[in-house]
N, C-alpha and C positions, 0 to 999 in steps of 0.2 A: 666665065669668071666663077672660080671655085667659090663656095660659100663658106665664111670662116666655122672654124669648128667652136662648137656650143659646148660651153665647159662650166659646169655649175656644181655646188654641192647640196645635197638634199639629205632630209633625216625624218625618220620615222620613228615614233615611240607608240608601243603596244603596253596599255597598262591591264595587263592579265590578273587572273584570278590569284595566281600562285606568284609569278615573278614579272616584274616590269622590265621590259626591255628596251632599249634604244639602238639604233642602226643608222649610222651615216655613210654615205654613200657619194663619190664622184661620178659625175654624170658627164660622158664625152663621146661624141659620135655615136650618140643613142645608146651607150651601152653603159650600165651602172656597175661601177667597181667599189665593193664594200672597203672603206677605209679606218672605221672604227665601230667597236660595239659595246655597249654597256649592258650588264644584267644584274639586278638585284632582285632576291628571294623577299617578296614583301609579306607574301601569305595574306593576301587581302580576303580571301574567302574564309580563312581562318578567324578573322576578325569580326565577322558578322555575329551578332547577339541573337536571342530566340525573337526578337520583335525586328529582324534585318535592318539594325542600326551597326555603324561601325563603332566598335571599341576605342575608347581615346587611344590606347597604346600604339595599336595597329595604325589609326588615322595619322599620328604623329610619324610613326615609322615611315609611313606612305608618304607624308610630306616633305621628310627628311631625304628619302631617295629623289623626289620630283625638284628639290633644290639643286641638288648634284647634278642632275641630268640638264635643270636649267642652265647651270654655270657652262657646260659642253655646248648648248645650243644658243648663248646669249648674242653671239656676233651673226647668226644666221637671219635673212630675212622671213618676213612671217610665210609669204608665198613658198617656201622651200620647206617647210615643217609640216609635218600633219602628225597630230596627236588623237590614237582612239582609245575608249575604253571598252571593256568587255562584259563577261557575265555579272561579276559580280558589282561592278558599278551600274551594271543594270538593275541590279536586285537592291541596291541600297536605299531603304525608306527615307524619304525626305532628303534626299542626296543632294540639293541645291547647294546648302551651306557646304558641305564637304566639297563639291566641286568648284565653288569659287573659291575656296582656299589652294584648291590644288592648281587651279590655273594661276592664281598669283604667285604660287612657290615655283611652278613651272616657267611663269612668264609665256604660257603660250594656250590657245583655246585646246579645251579638250572636247572632241566629240563622242559621245557615247553612242555607240552604234548596235543595230538590232542583230540577232543570232544570224539571221539569211545573209546580213551584209558582211559579218563577219566570214562566213561560208564563203561567199564570193570572194572576197579578198584574201583568204588563206588560198583558195583555188589558184587565183591570179598570182601568188609568191610561188606556190608549187611549179605550175606549168611554165613560169618563166626560168626556173632553176633546173628543171628536167630537159632532158633532149628534145629537140624538135621532133615531135611526131604528132600524127594525127589520131592515134589509137584512143578509144575510148578509155576513160581512166575514173577508177574510185579512188576518191581521196578520202582519209581521215585523219582528223587533228583532236587529239585528246587534250584538252587544256585543264586549268585547275577547275573552272567552274561547269563547264559545257563540253560537249564533244559534238564536233561539225562532222558531216558526212556530205561530200559532194559527188556528182557523177557528171563528167563533162567529156567533150571532144575538144582537142586543140585548147584555145585559151577561151572557150565558151563553156560555163557550166550548163547542164541540162536540169539538174534537180539539185537543189541546195536545201539541207536539214540541219538545224540546230537543237540538240538533245541536252535536257537537264541532267548531266551526269558529268562528272568531272573527277580528276585525282585525287584534289583536295577534298570535295564533296563527300566522295564515296570512301577516303580513308577516315575521316571523320566520323561518318555515320555507320561504317559497316567494320572498321577496325580500332576502334576507340582505344585511346591508352597504347596503341600501336601493337597491340597484339592481333598475332595471324594465325588462324587454324582453319581446318578443312570447312568447318561449318561456316564459319564467317566469310570466308572465299565463296562458298557456294551460292549463299544468301546473296553477296554483291554480284556475283555472275547473273542469277536468276532475275534481278532487278535491272541490271544492265540490258539483259536480254530481251524484258519486256518492253523497253525504251525502244529497241531496234526493230521489234517486231513491227511497228507502224509504218517503217519505210522497207523494209526487207522486201515484200513481194514486188512491190514497184521496182526497185532497184536490181531483182535479179531478172524481172521481165524485161528490162532494158539491158542489161548485160553490161560487163566491161571486159576488156582485155588485161589490164595491168592495176595494179593495187598501189596507190602509194599511202605512206604516213606521214606525218610532219609534226613538226613541236617536241617539246622537251621529252616526253614520256615515250613516244615510240622511237625518238632518235635515241634516248639512253639505252631502251629495251634493246635494239637493235646490236648497241656497240657491247652491251654485256652477253648477249648470245653468242656474239661473234668471238670476242676475247676468252670465252668459257668453252670455245670449240664446238658449240652446239648446232651452228650454223654458219656458212661462208658465203651465203646469197640471201641476206635480207631475213625477215622474221619468217617463221614456217609454223604450221600447227604442231610440230613435233617440238621445236625449239621453246614454243611458248607453254606447251606442257613441263617441259625441263624447267623452265623459267618459274612457273608457278609452284613446282615441286620445292625448288631451292628457298622460295618464300616460307612455305608451309614448314620445311625442315628448320629454318632458323627459328621461327615462333614469335619473332618480335622484331619489328623493324631496327632497333637497336643492335639485334645480333645480326643483320645481314651482312654478308662478306661473299659482294660480288665485283668482279673486276670493273672499273671504270663506273662505278656507284658513287655519287658525290654526296656528300653528307647531308647537304640540304634536299637532294631526291628522297633520301632513303624514307622520312615519314610519310610521303605520298605515293611512294611507289605501288603498294599493295591495291590501292582503289584504283590505280591506272592499270594494273596488270589485269586485275578483274574485269576491268570494261573492255580491255585490249582482247582477252580470251573470248568474252561474249560476242565481239566483233569477228573474229575468226569461225565462231560456231554459227551464229545466226546468218551471218552474211556468207558462208561457205567459201571464206578467203583460204588460198593455198599459199601464197607467198605476198608478204607486204614489205614494199623495200622503203626506207627512210628517205626523206627529201631534205636537203638544205635550206631549202625554202618555206617560209612560212607566214603567218598572218603579216609580219613587219615588212616582210620584202613585197608582199602583197600591195601593203599600204603605199611602198615607194613607187611601184610601177602605177598604182592607179595616180598617185600624187604627179608623175611623170606624164600622163596622159593628161591631165589638167593642164599642165604648162605647156603642152603640144596641142591644146585647143580639141583635144579628143575626149572631154569630159562626158564621163559614162552618165552624169546626171542630166547633161542637154538631152542625151538619146532617151532617159527615161521620160524626160518631159515631153518629149515628142511622141514618144511612145503612147502616152497617157492621152494627149491631144488627139490621135488617132482612134484609139481604143472608145474613147467616150465621146466620139465625133464631135468635137469642138468647132464652132464657127471659126476657121482661123483667120478670116479678113477682120472680124469683129475681135477677136484676141489680139490680133496685131495693132488694129487702131488703139486698143485701151493700153496696151503695152507702151506704144510710142509715146503716147500722152503722160503715162505715169513717169517714164523715164526723162521724160522732158521737164517735168513737176521738179523730179529728184535732183535735174541739175541745177535748178533755180535755188533750192534750200540746203544743198549739202554742207556749206559751211556753217550758217547758225544752227542748223538742225544735227551736226556732227555725224553726218552719215557719208562718210569718206570713204570707207571701206567697200571695196569692190564685191564683198559678198551681199552687203544690203541692196546693189543693184542687181545682184542674181536674185535674191529672195524678191525682191518688186517684180522683175521680170518673168519669174517663174508663177509668181502667183496670178500675175494678169492673163498670162497665156492659160491657166486653168481655171480660172475664176468660175467659168460656166460648165466643168465637167459635171457637176450635179443635174443638169439639163436633161442628160441621157436617163434619170430616174425618173423625174416628173419637175414640172414648173414649180408647183407648190414647195416651198422651202428648199428649193434647189442648192441655195447657200449652205445649209446644213448638209445635204446628202452629198455635195461636192466635200465640204470638209472631213466628214466621215470616210469617203473613198481615200483622201490624202494621208489622213492619219492612221488607217487600218491595212493599206495597200502596201505589198513588197515594192519598195522603191529603190533600185540599185542605185549605189553612190551617195544615199543621203543618210546623214546621221537621225539618231531619233530626234534630237532637238530641232533640227533645220524641217524634219517631216512635221512636228509638231508645230511649228511657227508659219510652214506653210498651211498647214490645215485652218489654223485659227484667220491668217489672212484671208483665205477663200470665204471662210464662213461670215467675218466680219466686214465684207465688201459691200454687203446692202442690209436692210433692215438696222434694228438697233443693236449696236454691237455690245457684248458682254465683257465688260472692263474685268469680271472675276478672272475670266480666261487668261487674259493678259497679266493680271498679277500673280497668276501661278508661275510666270515664267521666271527664270533665274533674272535679279536685279540689272545685269550687264546686258541683258537680250531685250528685257521689257519695254525699256525707252525706245529703242529703235524699230521694235515691232510695233508699237502703238503710231509712231510717225510713219512708218509704211504703209501701215493700214490706212492713215489718212489720206496719204496720196493716191493710193488705188481707189478709195472711194470717190474722191473727185474725178479721177479719169474715169471711171465708171458712169458717174452721173453726166460727164459730160459727152458721153458716147451713147445714151438710153436711144436714141433715134436709131441707131443702128445704119445710119446713114454714111457714104463712103467718102463723105468730105472729111478733110484734115480737122483738128479740133481747133476752136477759135484763139486768137492771139491773146494772150493773159501775161500777166505779170504774177509773181508770188513774192511775199516779202514775209520772211518768218523771224519770230523771236524763239525763244525757250518754250513758250506756251501759247505762241498765238501765232495764226496764220492768215494774212491778207491777200485777197485774190481781188486784182483789179481788172477790167476786160476792157477792152477798146471800144469807142464811140458809144451807139447805141445796141450793142450786141445783146445784153441781156433784156431789153424792151424788145427786141425782135424774136425772142426766143422765151416765150413766157414759160413753157414747161421747164428748161432748164434754169429759168428764176426761180420756180416754185422749187424745184428739186434742192438747188443750192441753199434756199432759206429752209428748207427742212434739214438741209445738213449742218446747218448752224447749232441747231438743237442736239442733233447726233454726235456733233465733234466733243462737245463738252463730256461724254461719256469716256472718250480717248483723251480728255485732260488737254483738250486743244481749244481755243477761243478764235473761232473761224469768222472772219470779216469778209463780207463780199461785197463789190461796189462796181 
């Protein structure tokens, strides 16, 4: 019998430092077909003041854009939309308040991703948009606040780097007021070259066969040099020199007259061209061809993987368990018990989301990774690993929550650490921590037997455990552990009752 055709609509939103993008695609027979795009230049990076706080005018402009995007996405289920924030969203100081307003305006959860995760998703978008070949590729993406460089084969990245240089930041710093001259261009290229030196030797040693560029700056530059008659086959060193000269001849961004140059691109073109010229020089690039795929397309394909139970986050968790020699049997016991406890309190504790279940599962499977360093303080060692490692597929916030759950699964938890989370994340994280702690306590003996039969009754700030028969009396260590847990639970805002 032929399987029915799977047909869904999915969407990705990329909250970039220069522009906000949304792409909507129809998914049929494992293929994505773009059916709608929205782009607005928000210039978020320009809105950061000297203290890395968003100026009110720029914040309101961003929120208004998100409200418009939100209207387009309103009818779509939560699991069919993924929203990511990049460099400037990473930089905003005390960004929780803005993030909460942004999520309310959009009506969706926003994931702030790390630079390396951004690079991974860019590579995924580029390779899916390119012809199917296994040649080694250098992918370069010049965004508003950062530049990502990736070396990979097929759909697998080998090296990923995110550099703190982008067309908006460099235009503001090296071409203030829009003035363009040789001295300013040289200073910008030297600065970009110094950033690239850190990866140049590593990338050149591995080598590549083809170079691909993505996102607005590179796509616009390729179109400009093609229509100007400087190159018919992508960007070349010669065509970049001619483009650079055209900028210098104009002398100001307002006087630029280049084919296909959009008005909102002109103020940030000089910074982007300076970075791109440095890429050609430092990495010895001969030809770079622009790709229609970029971060948002990568987000779509990553979302498709999650929907197809090919979640890269699951691969990451398994890889960490192997790398840090986790006792898989013990981790499995704790995971099963923790998820069983979750099933009993979903309703009263409002833990309905599948994401809550995933966070609890991941933290149970990795709660002992710190033992690979030392037993003493292993919960803190494990939290450091989770918080500071490159974890493909994870947003910064999810990585932060995972690290908190690992650290707080034993000993006295730190309420201050949880209070630093956004308000909509804090409550669920505290409750998940409570469930993980109980599961760990119940399996302290590391015996292969199943957890005891128990019932959980939950109210908003109360949790009651009831054991069958004389189980507590027959297990004095567990009883002592749970009696100690009563005091620790108060730190998490829970009144724990055990009988």
